[in-house]
C-alpha positions in Angstrom: -86.9 -169.6 92.0 -86.2 -166.0 91.0 -88.3 -164.7 93.9 -86.3 -166.8 96.3 -83.0 -165.5 95.0 -84.3 -161.9 95.3 -85.4 -162.5 98.9 -81.9 -163.9 99.8 -80.2 -160.9 98.2 -82.4 -158.5 100.2 -81.5 -160.3 103.5 -77.8 -160.1 102.7 -78.1 -156.4 101.9 -79.9 -155.8 105.3 -77.1 -157.7 107.1 -74.5 -155.2 105.8 -73.5 -152.4 108.2 -75.2 -149.1 107.7 -73.4 -147.2 104.9 -71.7 -150.2 103.5 -72.2 -151.7 100.1 -71.9 -155.2 98.7 -69.0 -154.2 96.6 -67.0 -152.7 99.5 -64.1 -155.1 100.1 -61.3 -152.8 101.4 -60.7 -153.3 105.2 -60.6 -150.2 107.4 -57.3 -148.9 108.8 -56.4 -151.1 111.7 -55.6 -149.4 115.0 -51.9 -149.8 116.2 -51.1 -152.5 118.6 -49.1 -151.4 121.7 -46.4 -151.6 122.5 -45.0 -150.6 119.2 -41.7 -152.3 120.1 -41.7 -155.6 121.9 -39.6 -155.8 125.1 -36.2 -157.5 124.8 -35.5 -160.6 126.9 -32.7 -159.9 129.4 -30.5 -162.6 131.1 -31.6 -162.1 134.7 -29.8 -163.9 137.5 -33.2 -164.8 139.1 -34.6 -166.4 135.9 -35.2 -170.1 135.6 -35.9 -172.8 138.2 -32.5 -172.3 139.9 -32.4 -168.5 139.7 -31.5 -166.3 142.6 -30.9 -162.7 143.3 -27.5 -161.0 143.0 -27.1 -159.0 146.3 -24.6 -156.6 144.7 -27.0 -155.9 141.9 -29.9 -155.3 144.3 -27.8 -152.9 146.4 -27.0 -151.0 143.2 -30.7 -151.0 142.2 -31.7 -149.7 145.6 -29.2 -146.9 145.1 -30.8 -146.0 141.8 -34.3 -146.1 143.3 -33.2 -144.0 146.2 -31.4 -141.3 144.2 -33.7 -141.2 141.2 -37.0 -143.1 141.4 -38.0 -142.1 144.9 -38.3 -138.5 143.9 -41.6 -139.5 142.2 -42.5 -143.1 143.1 -43.2 -144.7 146.5 -42.3 -148.1 147.7 -44.9 -148.4 150.4 -44.9 -152.2 150.9 -41.2 -152.6 151.7 -39.7 -152.1 155.2 -36.1 -151.1 155.8 -35.5 -154.3 157.7 -36.3 -156.2 154.5 -33.1 -154.9 153.0 -31.2 -157.2 155.4 -32.6 -160.3 153.7 -29.9 -162.9 153.1 -31.5 -163.9 149.8 -32.1 -160.2 148.9 -30.0 -157.1 149.1 -28.2 -158.4 152.2 -27.4 -155.1 153.8 -25.9 -155.3 157.3 -28.0 -154.4 160.3 -25.9 -151.3 160.9 -26.5 -150.2 157.3 -30.2 -150.8 157.6 -30.4 -148.7 160.8 -28.4 -145.9 159.1 -30.7 -145.9 156.1 -33.8 -145.9 158.2 -32.5 -143.1 160.4 -32.1 -140.8 157.3 -35.9 -140.7 157.1 -38.7 -139.7 159.5 -41.8 -141.5 160.6 -45.0 -140.0 162.2 -45.2 -140.3 165.9 -48.0 -138.7 167.9 -46.1 -139.1 171.2 -43.4 -136.6 170.3 -43.8 -132.8 170.3 -42.9 -132.5 166.6 -45.2 -135.3 165.6 -42.4 -137.3 164.0 -39.3 -139.3 164.9 -36.2 -140.7 163.1 -37.0 -143.8 161.1 -36.3 -147.3 162.4 -35.7 -150.6 160.7 -39.3 -151.8 161.1 -40.7 -148.7 159.4 -41.8 -148.8 155.8 -40.3 -146.6 153.1 -41.7 -143.1 153.3 -44.1 -141.9 150.5 -42.7 -140.0 147.7 -43.5 -136.2 147.6 -46.6 -135.2 145.7 -46.1 -134.8 141.9 -48.0 -131.8 140.5 -50.7 -132.8 138.1 -50.0 -136.5 138.1 -50.0 -139.6 140.3 -46.9 -141.7 139.7 -47.7 -145.4 140.6 -46.3 -147.1 143.6 -43.5 -149.4 142.6 -43.8 -152.1 145.3 -45.5 -154.6 143.0 -44.8 -153.0 139.6 -42.5 -155.9 138.4 -45.3 -158.4 138.8 -48.2 -156.1 137.7 -46.6 -155.1 134.4 -45.7 -157.2 131.4 -46.4 -157.8 127.8 -47.9 -161.1 126.5 -45.5 -162.9 124.2 -48.2 -164.6 122.1 -48.2 -167.9 120.3 -46.1 -170.0 120.1 -43.7 -168.4 122.5 -46.0 -168.8 125.6 -46.0 -172.6 124.9 -42.3 -172.8 125.4 -42.5 -170.5 128.4 -44.4 -173.2 130.3 -41.3 -175.4 130.0 -38.6 -172.8 130.5 -40.4 -171.3 133.5 -40.3 -167.8 132.0 -41.7 -165.4 134.6 -39.7 -162.3 133.7 -42.2 -160.5 131.5 -42.5 -157.7 134.0 -38.7 -157.1 134.5 -38.1 -157.3 130.7 -40.9 -154.7 130.1 -39.5 -152.3 132.8 -36.0 -152.5 131.5 -37.2 -151.9 127.9 -39.4 -149.0 129.0 -36.5 -147.3 130.8 -34.1 -147.7 127.8 -36.6 -147.0 125.0 -37.0 -143.2 125.1 -36.3 -141.7 121.7 -37.2 -138.9 119.3 -40.6 -139.6 117.6 -40.7 -140.4 113.9 -41.9 -137.7 111.5 -45.4 -139.1 111.2 -46.0 -139.2 115.0 -47.1 -136.1 116.8 -46.4 -136.1 120.6 -48.5 -133.7 122.7 -46.6 -131.2 124.7 -45.5 -132.5 128.1 -45.4 -136.1 126.9 -42.4 -138.2 125.8 -42.2 -140.7 122.9 -41.5 -144.3 124.0 -42.5 -147.2 121.6 -42.1 -149.7 124.4 -44.9 -148.2 126.5 -47.7 -150.7 126.7 -50.7 -148.3 126.5 -49.7 -145.6 124.0 -46.8 -144.3 121.9 -45.9 -141.7 124.6 -46.2 -141.2 128.3 -46.0 -138.5 130.9 -42.7 -139.7 132.5 -39.6 -138.1 131.1 -36.4 -140.2 130.6 -35.5 -140.7 134.2 -31.9 -142.1 133.7 -28.8 -140.6 132.2 -25.3 -142.0 131.7 -23.1 -141.3 134.8 -26.1 -140.1 136.8 -25.5 -142.5 139.7 -22.1 -143.1 141.2 -21.6 -146.8 142.1 -18.9 -146.0 144.6 -19.4 -149.3 146.5 -18.4 -151.3 143.4 -15.0 -149.8 142.9 -12.1 -152.2 142.8 -8.8 -152.0 144.6 -7.4 -149.5 142.1 -10.3 -147.1 142.6 -11.7 -147.9 139.2 -15.4 -148.7 138.9 -15.9 -152.2 137.5 -19.6 -151.7 136.8 -20.7 -149.6 133.8 -22.5 -146.4 134.9 -24.8 -146.4 131.9 -28.6 -146.1 131.3 -28.7 -149.8 130.4 -26.9 -150.9 133.6 -28.9 -148.5 135.8 -32.2 -149.9 134.3 -31.0 -153.5 134.8 -30.1 -152.9 138.4 -33.2 -151.0 139.5 -35.4 -153.5 137.6 -33.8 -156.4 139.6 -34.4 -154.4 142.8 -38.0 -153.9 141.9 -38.4 -157.6 141.1 -37.1 -158.4 144.6 -39.5 -155.8 146.1 -42.4 -157.5 144.4 -41.3 -161.0 145.2 -38.8 -161.1 148.1 -39.3 -164.8 148.7 -38.6 -165.9 145.2 -35.5 -167.9 146.1 -37.2 -169.7 149.0 -40.2 -170.5 146.7 -38.0 -172.0 144.0 -36.1 -174.1 146.6 -39.4 -175.4 148.0 -40.7 -176.1 144.5 -37.6 -178.1 143.6 -37.9 -180.1 146.9 -41.6 -180.8 146.2 -40.8 -182.0 142.6 -38.1 -184.4 143.9 -40.5 -185.7 146.5 -43.3 -186.3 143.9 -40.9 -188.1 141.6 -39.7 -190.4 144.4 -43.3 -190.9 145.6 -44.5 -191.8 142.1 -41.7 -194.4 141.8 -42.6 -195.9 145.2 -46.3 -196.1 144.2 -45.4 -197.8 140.9 -43.2 -200.4 142.4 -45.6 -201.0 145.2 -48.4 -201.6 142.7 -46.1 -204.0 140.8 -45.3 -205.9 144.0 -48.9 -206.2 145.2 -50.3 -207.3 141.8 -47.4 -209.6 141.0 -49.0 -212.6 142.8 -52.5 -212.0 141.3 -53.0 -214.3 138.3 -54.0 -212.5 135.1 -57.1 -213.3 133.0 -56.8 -216.3 130.7 
């Protein structure tokens, strides 16, 4: 019996990791889980089964992208003519032509090798950024997001929550701050506890209060009725990026609602048909 106990003890000791002892019970320091600060849920107009885009917000978001974000980030999967979408930004045809004409597109048939942009052209690429490769923003609102974990994701299935990407982008743009004393940020990086991969990133804070003038949103008295703050800018450009990533969201939700109504009516018809057919069949004794 004593020999058996000795052999069992030897097996347990061999099973311990190299350098560990049977009396070691203190857990190692756990690595931090990113993001350090969870994204905050925002009340988007396009959220929920009946959500839709706000054209005015999308136009403001396009202005923020055009004046700020396009200096580093491309939007290569969006054409100028898409801006005229009635369920999207809803620019007029003349506005789309004017916006496209401000850019140039390659054209081998011209002497200069380029021509003024046209509505069917796609957004031009952003200028090269030295030492970095800023991501294209065409699908960023669908490609980014933070898992909400249990039990929140269970309720998300019933509330149709699909705004993890927009919530994350809005939080990222508004979460830049000074690092705490116990965090050392390398030179050239910027502390942001909402970043999903690390406590800091290479992008500096892109937005400042009053940076973009929302002139098209002035009321009759000349006063601007939309706050020109970092929070408002981030909301607007995030909504625009969501539209860029899913321009047919409104049509998809309308079709989904139609399909669900059809399925409910069809299920009722099948049930009553079954009752009618089997009503004359005698049951078992």
